[in-house]
N, C-alpha and C positions, 0 to 999 in steps of 0.2 A: 874507779869512779863510783861515788855514792850519790844518793838523793838526800838532800838536806832540807828539812822544814825549818824555816826561820819565822818565829812569831814576832810581830812588831817590826817587820822589815822595811816599812815606810818611814820609820822614825829616824832620829839622828844617828844613833849608834848602829841600828839595824841596817840602814841603807848603806853605811860605810862597810859593814860586814858583807853585805850582798855584793857590792861593787868589788870587794876583794875576792870573794869566792868565784865570781864569774870571770874576773880578769886574771887571777893568779892561780886558779886550780881548774881541774877538769870536771868538777862535780856539777850536778844539776841542782837547782834551788827552787823551792816553792815558797813564796813570800805570802804569809798569812797576816793580814793587818785589817783592823776595824776602820782605819782612816778617821781617827779623831782629829781635833784641831791641829795637833803637832805632827800628824802623819801626812806625808806629801809625796806622791809618786814622781814629781818632778826631780826629786833627788836621785832617781834611778833611770832617768832618761838615757844615760850613756850606755846602759846595758839592757834596756827593756826589749830590744829586738833579738836578744840572744835566744837560740833554740834551747838553751839549757835553763831558761828562766820562765817562771810562771807566777802570776799574781792571783791571789784569791782573797776577796773581801770577806772577812769572817771575824766574829766575836769569839774570844777564847772562853766566854761563859756559856756559849751555845754547845751543849754536850752532843746533841744529835748531829749538828753540822760538823763538829770536830771529828766525831766517829766516822762519818761518811768520808770526810777528807782523808783521814789516816788510812783507812782501808782501801781507798781509791788510789792514793799516791804512793803508799808503801815506803815511807821514809826510812832511811838507815840511821839518821841522826836528827835529833830535835835540838835547836838552839833557841832557847826561850828568852826573848827580850821584851815581849809585849808588856807594857806597864804604864800606869800614870806615874810621872816622874818629877813633877815640879813641887818643891816643898811649899812655896807660898800658896799654890792652888789647894794643897792638902789642908792647909789651915782654914781656908775659906770654905772648902767642901770636902770633908774627909770621906763621906760615904762612897763616892766614886772610886776612891783609892782602895777601900776595903773590897769593893765589888770586883774590880779588875785585878788588883795585885794579889789578893788572898783567894777569893772565890774563883777567879779566873785561873790562877795557878793550880788550885785544887782540881778544877774541872779538867784542865789539861793533863795533869798527872794521872787522873783516873782513866782518861781516854788512852793515854800513852801506855798505861799498865795493861789495859785490856788488849790493845794492839800488840804489845811486846809479848804477852803470853800466847798469842796466836801464831807467832813465828816459829819456823823450824829451828832446831838447835843451833845450826850454824849462824843464821841471821839473828837469832836471839842473843847469842854470845857477843855479836858485833855491835848490837844496838847501843846507843848512848842517848841520854837526856841531859842536856847542858842548861843549867839555870844561871842567868846573868843577873847579878845583884850589885849592891853598892857598899862603899865603906861607911855610909851613914848609919848602917845598922849598929855599928860599934859605939856610937854616941860621941860625946865630947872627950877628946884625947887629953887635953891639958897642954901645958907648955913644953913638955918633953916626951920622948918615947915615940914608938911607932905601932900602928895596928898590925898584928900578925894574925895568922889563921887560927890561933888559939885565943885571941882576944874575946872577952865576954861581950854579949849584946846588951846595949843600953840605949835604944833608939829614943830620940828626943821629939820628933815630929810625927804627925799622922802618916806622912809618906814613909819615913824610915821604919816606923812600927809595922806598916803593911808589908814592907820588903823583908823585915826580920821574920814576920810570920810566914811569908812564902818560903824563905830559906829553911825554916824549921820543917815545913811541910815536905819539901824536897828531901831533906835528910831522913825524915820519918818514912817516906815511901821507899827509900833505899834500905833502911834498917828493917822495916816490917815486911815489905813485899819483895825485896831484892831487886827493885828496879835499878838498873845501872845508871847512876847519875854522877855528874861533876858540877861543882859550884864555883863561880868566880865572883869576887867582890872587888870593884874597881873604884878608883878615885875620880875626881872631877874631869869629865871629858870636855874637849873643845876642838874646834876645827870647822871645815866647810859644812854647809847645810844645817847649821844649828838653828833651831827655832828662836826667834828674837826675844822671847821672854827670859832667856838665860843671860847671865851676867855679861859675857864677852860680846855676843852679837848685840845685846841691848845697848851697851856702852858705845860700840862702833856706830850704830845707826842713830842713836840720840845725838852723838857728837856731830855727825854729818848734817843733822837737821837743827842744830843749835838749840837742843833741848837739854834740860838738866841731866847730869850723870849721877843717878842716885846711888849712894853708898851707905849701907846699913851701919848704924852706930858710928864707931870711930874708924871703921875699915880695917881693923887689925885682925879680923878673922882669917885664919890661915888654911889654905887648901893645897893639896897636891894635885898638879895639873897634868893630864894625860892626853896627848894628841890622839884624836879618834882613830886615825889609820894605824897607829901603833897598837891601840886597843883591839882593833879588828884582827891584826896578826896574832895577838896574844890569845884571843878567843879561839882561833883556829888551832893554835898549838895545844890548848887545853882540850879541845874537842877531840882531837886526833891522837894526842900523846898522853893526856892526863890519866891518872889512876882513878878507877871507879871508886866513888865514895869520898874522894878527896876534895878539899877546897883550895883554891889558889887566889891569892891577892894580887891584883894588877895595879901598879902605880907608875907614875912618870918620873919619879925622883926629882920633882920640881915643886918644892914648897914655896908658896908665895902668899903674902898678905893681900887681901882683896884690894886695898887701896893701891898697892904697888902694881897689881894687874891693871887697874884703871889708869894709873899714870903711864904705864908702859904703852898702853893703847893710844893714849893722848900723844905721847912722844912720837910713836910710829905714824900717826896721822899728820903730825907736823911735817914729817919727812915725805910721806907718800901722798898726802892730800893737802898741800900747803895753801891752796886757794880755799879760804874758809867762808862760811856763811857771812853775809853782810853784818857788820857790827861786832864780830868776834875777833878778839886779839889773840887768844891762845886757847887751845882745847881744854887745858887744865882749868881754865876759869869756869868751866861748866860743872865741875865737881860739886855735888850738893849732898851733904850728909843728912840722912833721914833717920827717924826713929827706928831702932833695931826691931827685927821681927821677933815674935814670941818664940822662946825655946831655941834661939840661934846658938849652935855649937861654936866654940872658939876655934878649935883646931882639929883637922883631920890630917893624918900622914900615914902612908902605906909602907910596910916592909914587904917589898916584892922579891926578896932574895930566894924564896922557894921556887917560883916559876923560872927565875934565872938559873938557879942551881940545877933543878930537875928537868926542865924542858928547854933550856938554852935560849929563853926570850929576854931581850932587852929593848927598851924604847930606842927608836932611831932619831927621834926629834928631841932636842932640848926645848925648854920653854921659849927661849929667844928665837930659835929657828921656827918653831911651830906657830908662835903668835904672829910672826911676820907673814908666814904663809896664810894664816887665817885672815888677817886684816886685808891683805892683797886680794884674797878670794872675795871677801864681801864688797870691796871697792869695785871688783869686776862683775859682780852678780847682784847688783841692787834690784834688778827686776825680779829675781827670785824672791828676794826679801819682801817686796811689795805683794807678790802673788800669793805668798803663804799666809799673809794676814787677811783673814776673811771677814773682818768686821767684829768678831767676838773678842779679839785681843788687839789693842792698839797701844801697846807698851805702857799701859797704866800700872799703878802700884797694886800688887796683889799681896795677900797674906798679912794684912794690917790689923787683924782682929785682936782685941785685948785678950 
């Protein structure tokens, strides 16, 4: 049994990870989260009463607060997910992304290094710092090929540039100071409890309200889709079995064009929610092509053979099974969707700056 510190545990991926850790392992979890607009503790209601779970409201840029927390809680493993993550928001306001993703990761690394150096030899050798990142650091892949762990970094947006910077910091703290780290870069996640600014929940909720379904450009941008619960299992595999200093790409083996994702959701709603808003004949009629966002990459695709070969991980969900589960979850949890929209985000267009 270990004590695991999860940063950003009230977010989409972080909450899925914590639910997995509490439900499927014997470890105790400290959830550190600033609770920005996308962080919501309702995503953790199912496990919040566990004796092995504790929540701490904390900013990863607060070095004094982090230091106190580390030395009080004595974690054996840090799983760092806290980040600003929405590309469109990074276009409208990049400063917050630099502060959280770059300065915050630097601060966390420094506190973790001081703490790690204070441990006895046995605990020091067992300690791990896991940094969770994105395939967007690799930039635009083009029509063929796959991103591997050896792919060069060519970030296109302020968001991906900030994540690339944080990846480099983590590797440097391993190389320079010997801090035992592992890094993961994942493809697009989807599933329950996803904040409604992201493509899949936005399309579902807009369709149910007879609002336009915005699709950037011609909708031919291709992404690899990873069900969030598969991702949580992969993160745990890397944290407990991964080789220190190594990077592992995590993908769902599900390349889909954005327009095909939107059409799939529409078709599922025809089946699962056949009673439509008044005046709507077909959900596909709501599809609305809008001006593409600046710097929009055409295609991402992950080569996840390393984590499969070395750690024995494979996704359990296909896109077809995962997207059905996702649509059903949103239909059953519309009250959650309403509660997480606090007035600052009402499904408006973001990232439309020239």
